C-alpha positions as CSV (number, residue, x, y, z in Angstrom):
1,M,-75.4,-64.2,68.9
2,S,-73.9,-61.7,66.4
3,T,-74.7,-62.0,62.8
4,V,-71.3,-60.5,62.0
5,P,-68.5,-63.1,61.7
6,A,-65.6,-62.9,64.1
7,L,-63.2,-61.8,61.3
8,F,-65.2,-58.6,60.7
9,R,-66.4,-57.6,64.1
10,H,-65.7,-53.9,64.9
11,L,-63.5,-53.8,61.8
12,V,-64.7,-50.6,60.2
13,D,-64.1,-47.3,62.1
14,D,-66.5,-44.6,61.0
15,A,-64.4,-41.8,59.4
16,S,-67.3,-40.3,57.5
17,M,-66.2,-36.7,58.4
18,F,-62.9,-37.1,56.5
19,P,-62.3,-36.9,52.8
20,P,-63.7,-38.0,50.4
21,G,-66.8,-38.5,52.5
22,N,-66.8,-35.1,54.2
23,L,-70.1,-35.7,56.0
24,P,-71.1,-32.6,58.1
25,L,-70.5,-33.2,61.8
26,P,-74.1,-33.4,63.0
27,E,-75.0,-35.8,60.2
28,A,-71.9,-37.9,60.8
29,V,-72.7,-38.4,64.6
30,A,-76.3,-39.1,64.0
31,A,-75.5,-41.7,61.3
32,Y,-73.0,-43.4,63.5
33,R,-75.6,-43.7,66.2
34,E,-77.9,-45.4,63.7
35,H,-75.2,-47.8,62.5
36,R,-74.6,-48.8,66.2
37,K,-78.3,-49.6,66.6
38,S,-78.5,-51.6,63.3
39,P,-78.5,-55.4,62.8
40,Y,-74.9,-55.0,61.5
41,A,-73.8,-53.0,64.5
42,D,-71.0,-55.4,65.3
43,L,-69.2,-54.5,62.0
44,V,-68.8,-50.9,63.2
45,G,-65.9,-49.8,65.4
46,A,-65.2,-46.3,66.8
47,F,-66.3,-42.9,65.5
48,V,-63.2,-41.0,64.2
49,C,-62.8,-37.3,64.5
50,A,-60.0,-34.7,64.6
51,D,-59.0,-33.2,67.9
52,E,-60.2,-29.8,66.7
53,D,-63.7,-31.1,66.4
54,L,-63.8,-33.0,69.7
55,M,-65.9,-30.4,71.6
56,K,-68.5,-30.2,68.8
57,V,-68.6,-34.0,68.6
58,A,-69.3,-34.2,72.3
59,D,-72.1,-31.6,72.0
60,E,-73.7,-33.7,69.2
61,A,-73.2,-36.9,71.1
62,A,-75.2,-35.4,73.9
63,K,-78.1,-34.6,71.5
64,T,-78.2,-37.9,69.8
65,G,-78.0,-40.6,72.5
66,E,-77.7,-41.4,76.2
67,T,-74.6,-43.6,75.9
68,P,-71.1,-42.2,75.5
69,L,-69.8,-42.1,71.9
70,D,-66.8,-44.4,71.5
71,T,-64.3,-42.1,69.7
72,T,-60.9,-42.3,68.2
73,V,-59.2,-38.9,68.0
74,V,-56.8,-37.9,65.3
75,I,-54.3,-35.6,66.8
76,T,-53.5,-32.8,64.4
77,G,-50.8,-30.9,66.3
78,G,-48.2,-33.5,67.2
79,A,-47.4,-35.0,70.6
80,G,-48.5,-31.8,72.4
81,G,-52.1,-32.3,71.3
82,I,-52.5,-35.7,73.0
83,E,-53.0,-34.7,76.6
84,P,-55.6,-31.9,76.0
85,A,-57.8,-34.4,74.1
86,I,-57.5,-37.0,76.8
87,K,-58.2,-34.5,79.6
88,F,-61.3,-33.1,77.8
89,S,-62.7,-36.6,77.3
90,D,-62.1,-37.6,80.9
91,K,-64.3,-34.7,82.0
92,N,-67.0,-35.2,79.4
93,E,-69.7,-37.8,79.9
94,H,-71.0,-37.8,76.4
95,L,-68.0,-39.4,74.7
96,R,-65.4,-42.0,75.5
97,V,-62.0,-41.8,73.8
98,V,-60.8,-45.3,73.1
99,A,-57.7,-44.3,71.1
100,V,-55.7,-41.5,69.7
101,E,-54.0,-41.5,66.3
102,V,-50.8,-39.4,65.9
103,R,-48.9,-38.9,62.6
104,L,-45.1,-38.5,62.9
105,R,-43.9,-35.2,61.5
106,A,-41.7,-35.4,58.5
107,E,-38.1,-35.1,59.8
108,E,-34.8,-36.9,59.4
109,D,-35.0,-38.7,62.8
110,L,-38.3,-40.4,62.8
111,S,-37.4,-42.5,65.9
112,R,-36.8,-39.3,67.9
113,N,-40.2,-38.0,66.9
114,A,-41.7,-41.4,67.8
115,L,-40.1,-41.2,71.2
116,R,-41.7,-37.8,71.9
117,V,-45.1,-39.2,70.9
118,V,-44.8,-42.3,73.1
119,R,-43.6,-40.3,76.1
120,A,-46.6,-38.0,75.7
121,C,-48.9,-41.1,75.6
122,D,-47.2,-42.5,78.6
123,G,-47.9,-39.4,80.5
124,C,-51.7,-39.3,80.0
125,L,-53.1,-42.5,78.5
126,D,-54.8,-45.1,80.8
127,E,-57.1,-47.6,79.1
128,E,-56.9,-45.7,75.7
129,N,-54.7,-47.1,73.0
130,A,-52.4,-45.0,70.7
131,F,-51.8,-45.6,67.0
132,V,-48.7,-44.0,65.7
133,E,-48.6,-43.3,61.9
134,I,-45.0,-43.8,61.0
135,G,-45.2,-43.7,57.2
136,L,-43.0,-45.8,54.9
137,D,-40.2,-43.3,54.2
138,G,-36.8,-42.9,55.8
139,A,-35.9,-45.0,58.8
140,W,-39.5,-46.0,59.5
141,E,-38.6,-49.4,60.9
142,R,-36.5,-47.7,63.6
143,A,-39.5,-45.6,64.5
144,L,-41.6,-48.8,64.6
145,D,-39.0,-50.2,67.1
146,V,-39.8,-47.3,69.4
147,V,-43.5,-47.9,69.1
148,A,-43.0,-51.6,69.8
149,D,-40.8,-51.0,72.9
150,A,-43.5,-48.7,74.3
151,G,-46.3,-51.2,73.7
152,Y,-48.4,-49.0,71.4
153,A,-49.8,-49.7,68.0
154,A,-49.0,-48.5,64.4
155,K,-51.1,-47.0,61.7
156,L,-50.6,-47.2,57.9
157,R,-52.1,-44.9,55.4
158,T,-53.3,-47.0,52.4
159,G,-54.6,-44.3,50.2
160,G,-55.8,-40.8,49.8
161,L,-56.8,-38.1,47.2
162,D,-53.6,-38.6,45.2
163,A,-52.1,-41.7,43.6
164,S,-48.8,-41.1,45.4
165,L,-50.6,-41.8,48.7
166,F,-51.3,-45.4,47.8
167,P,-48.4,-47.7,48.9
168,T,-47.6,-50.7,46.7
169,A,-48.4,-54.3,47.7
170,D,-44.7,-54.8,48.4
171,E,-44.7,-51.8,50.8
172,V,-47.8,-52.9,52.6
173,A,-46.4,-56.4,52.9
174,A,-43.2,-55.0,54.4
175,F,-45.2,-53.0,56.9
176,I,-47.4,-56.0,58.0
177,T,-44.3,-58.2,58.3
178,A,-42.4,-55.6,60.3
179,C,-45.3,-55.1,62.7
180,L,-45.9,-58.8,63.3
181,D,-42.1,-59.4,63.7
182,R,-42.2,-56.8,66.5
183,E,-45.6,-57.9,67.9
184,V,-47.1,-54.5,67.1
185,A,-50.9,-54.2,66.4
186,F,-51.9,-51.9,63.6
187,K,-54.8,-50.2,61.9
188,C,-55.1,-48.8,58.4
189,T,-56.8,-45.8,57.0
190,A,-57.9,-44.3,53.6
191,G,-58.7,-46.1,50.3
192,L,-60.1,-49.2,51.9
193,H,-63.8,-48.8,51.2
194,H,-64.0,-52.1,49.4
195,A,-63.1,-55.7,50.2
196,I,-61.1,-56.6,47.1
197,R,-58.1,-54.9,45.4
198,H,-59.3,-53.0,42.4
199,T,-58.7,-50.1,40.1
200,A,-61.1,-47.2,40.8
201,T,-63.0,-46.3,37.6
202,D,-63.2,-42.6,38.3
203,T,-59.6,-41.9,39.3
204,G,-57.6,-44.9,38.0
205,F,-56.1,-45.3,41.5
206,E,-55.0,-48.8,42.6
207,H,-57.0,-49.5,45.8
208,H,-56.1,-52.2,48.3
209,G,-58.9,-54.4,49.6
210,F,-59.5,-54.9,53.3
211,L,-60.2,-58.6,52.8
212,N,-56.7,-58.8,51.1
213,L,-55.2,-57.2,54.1
214,L,-57.0,-59.5,56.6
215,L,-55.9,-62.6,54.7
216,S,-52.3,-61.4,54.1
217,T,-52.1,-60.8,57.9
218,R,-53.2,-64.4,58.5
219,A,-50.7,-65.7,56.0
220,S,-47.9,-63.7,57.6
221,L,-48.9,-65.1,61.0
222,D,-48.7,-68.6,59.5
223,G,-45.1,-68.0,58.3
224,A,-45.6,-66.8,54.8
225,A,-42.6,-64.9,53.3
226,Q,-43.0,-61.2,52.5
227,D,-43.3,-61.8,48.7
228,E,-46.2,-64.3,49.5
229,V,-47.9,-61.7,51.6
230,A,-47.6,-59.2,48.8
231,A,-49.1,-61.7,46.3
232,I,-52.2,-62.0,48.5
233,L,-52.4,-58.2,48.7
234,A,-52.3,-58.1,44.9
235,N,-55.0,-60.8,44.4
236,R,-58.1,-59.5,42.6
237,D,-60.0,-62.8,42.6
238,G,-62.9,-62.0,45.0
239,E,-64.3,-65.6,44.9
240,S,-61.0,-67.2,46.0
241,L,-60.4,-64.6,48.7
242,A,-64.0,-65.0,50.0
243,A,-63.6,-68.8,50.0
244,Q,-60.4,-68.5,52.1
245,A,-62.1,-66.1,54.5
246,H,-65.2,-68.3,54.8
247,E,-63.1,-71.3,55.8
248,L,-61.1,-69.5,58.4
249,P,-61.9,-70.8,61.9
250,D,-63.0,-68.3,64.6
251,D,-59.8,-68.8,66.6
252,Q,-57.6,-68.0,63.5
253,A,-59.9,-65.0,62.7
254,A,-59.4,-63.8,66.3
255,G,-55.6,-64.1,65.8
256,V,-55.8,-61.9,62.7
257,R,-57.9,-59.3,64.5
258,R,-55.6,-59.2,67.5
259,W,-53.0,-57.6,65.2
260,F,-55.0,-55.9,62.4
261,T,-57.4,-54.1,64.6
262,S,-59.5,-52.0,62.3
263,F,-59.5,-49.6,59.3
264,G,-61.0,-46.2,59.0
265,S,-63.6,-45.7,56.2
266,C,-65.7,-42.7,55.2
267,S,-68.4,-45.2,54.3
268,I,-69.9,-48.0,56.4
269,D,-72.2,-49.1,53.7
270,D,-69.6,-49.9,51.1
271,P,-67.7,-52.5,53.2
272,R,-70.9,-54.1,54.5
273,H,-72.4,-54.3,51.0
274,D,-69.2,-55.9,49.7
275,L,-69.3,-58.5,52.4
276,A,-72.9,-59.3,51.7
277,A,-72.1,-59.6,47.9
278,L,-69.3,-62.0,48.8
279,R,-71.7,-64.0,51.0
280,L,-69.4,-63.4,54.0
281,M,-72.1,-61.5,56.0
282,E,-75.9,-61.6,56.1
283,T,-77.6,-58.9,54.0
284,T,-79.1,-56.4,56.4
């Protein structure tokens, strides 16, 4: 039986090659292999890399293990980059692409851009999933409608290297509500290394907490209004949030994770240490 509670299984995708971690590719692949062999292996999701690094990742995967490396590929060149990544992975035995992530280009008609992306996905995806990063500017909800109609998932950027890249609690609540209203699964990326909302001491940036996001998703599923969802996202009381998570039955946890699938983090250790400190996961 897994030592990782249902709410956190395969929650943290390994994005260690991306800023601010910037781990060199060989080290990142080797570290991911070690995480997947550890007692906390069930906390860890897919390995995340850019499409331009996919061939090198496959080469390192061949050196570091016998099993294929479960990989999520960030497509850097728009819709046209999806098919080449999938075709390469289909022919390579050392990695298994489980999902692609595509960011919509900044333009006035986001829904048209989203349509190009989903058509490209329709043409080459089989068992793989697609996460479309729509942003929160312009007519983003119309773009989300396109993603919903196609049956794919959404992606939200929750931070970065500049304060402007961190959405407010109200904005994140609007995104969660919009996704659940349309029955669209979603993942998050950037700024979510820690469980609880906090102000970073080195930058002063206001970081969201992944536990806040999990519990706000549960609240929205249970009928909470958008302002109530935002209040949970803004909560900095780790003890009360941990108590709510601890009391969550497995079936309700599974309901949360059906929709909030994972988040990308350049650190696996930070999330697991936070969960251990909050007594939500065994110290390993």
